[in-house]
N, C-alpha and C positions, 0 to 999 in steps of 0.2 A: 327597146323591146328586143328580146332574144328570139330569133326564128327557129322554129322546130324543124328538124330535118327528118324526112321519112326514110330515106336510104342514104347510107354513107358507104363509099367505096374506098378501101385503103390498099395501098400497094407496097409489097416488100420487093424492091427492085434488086435484080441480080443480072449478071452478064449472061448467064445461061437460061435462067428461069425468072419469071416475075410472078410472085404470089399476089393473089387478089382476095381480099376478105370483104364480106358485106355485112354491114351493121344496120339494124332497123329499129326505129322507135316502137313499132308495134310490139315486137317481141322483147325489146330491151336487151338484145344480144348481138353478138358478131361471131361469124364463123368463116373459115377459110373455104372458098368455094371453088377457086380456079387457080391453076398455075399454067401460065402460058410460056412457050419456048421463046428465047431470045437468041439472037446471033450477035455476039460481041456486044450485048446490051441493047440491041435493036429488036423491039418486040415485033410480033406479027400484028401490024396495025389493024388489019381487016378483022381478025379474031377479037382483038381488043375492042374495036368499035362495036362489034355485035354484041359483046358482053355489056358494054355500056348502054346500048340501045335497049337490051333486054331489062336491065335493072333500073334505068333512068335515075341514076343517083343525084342527089341535091348537093352533095359535097364530096370532094376528093381529098384523101390524105395520103401523103408519100412519106415513108420512113426516111429519116435524115440522121444516120448514125454519126456519132462523134468518136474520136480516139479515146482510149482509156483515161487520158489526162484532160478530157473535155474540149480539146482543140479540134478544128475541122479535119476531116480526113480527105485524102486524095480522091477517094471513091465519090465524094460528094460532087465532083465535077460531072461524073456520069449521071448521077441522080438529077442534077440541075438540068442537064440536057434532056433527060426523059421527061422531066416536069414541064 
């Protein structure tokens, strides 16, 4: 049985900014809602926590970019740490 998720929160991780998009089953759409500042990849955890509490997502998605040849990038180490 596949579980339906009501709210999905997706992250576009960066060293200076982290983009956050919200997707919903009700509207069948996703939109970028927030960009929070990060210092050397470390987000403002208090701000991030308040956004998560507000939206109560059922699922988190974090972008995982690859190099143009399909291999893992060095940047993925930072993303894994954030995850």
